[in-house]
C-alpha positions in Angstrom: 3.3 -0.7 28.0 0.2 1.9 27.5 0.0 2.7 23.9 0.2 6.5 23.2 -2.9 8.3 21.6 -2.4 10.6 18.7 -5.1 13.5 17.6 -4.9 14.9 14.9 -6.9 18.0 13.3 -8.5 18.4 9.8 -10.0 20.6 7.9 -12.8 19.1 6.1 -11.0 19.4 2.6 -8.2 17.3 4.3 -10.7 15.0 5.8 -12.1 14.4 3.0 -8.6 13.4 1.1 -8.1 11.1 3.5 -11.3 8.9 3.4 -10.8 9.1 -0.6 -7.3 7.8 -0.1 -8.3 5.3 2.7 -10.6 4.0 0.2 -8.6 4.1 -3.1 -6.2 1.1 -0.6 -9.0 -0.7 0.3 -10.6 -1.1 -3.4 -6.8 -2.0 -4.7 -6.7 -4.5 -1.4 -10.0 -6.1 -2.3 -8.7 -7.1 -6.1 -5.6 -8.5 -4.4 -7.9 -10.6 -2.2 -6.8 -9.1 0.9 -8.0 -8.6 4.1 -9.2 -5.3 4.6 -10.7 -5.2 8.8 -8.0 -3.0 10.0 -8.7 -0.7 7.3 -12.1 -0.9 7.6 -11.8 -0.3 11.6 -9.5 2.9 10.7 -12.0 4.0 7.7 -14.9 4.2 9.8 -13.0 5.8 13.0 -12.1 9.0 10.3 -15.9 8.6 8.7 -17.2 9.3 12.6 -14.7 11.4 13.7 -16.1 15.3 14.3 -14.7 18.0 11.6 -14.3 21.2 13.3 -14.7 24.1 11.0 -11.8 26.4 11.0 
């Protein structure tokens, strides 16, 4: 079965909020000595995604 891809369009402000939230979650996982591999990949994808000004 093929996974469905979704695209979301964020304003620069929303993009910043998402990055800050993911980073906060990553820091919490690091404090608990838990694996952050999947979260790191997602954070990189969000940070490298193009941002369109609306």
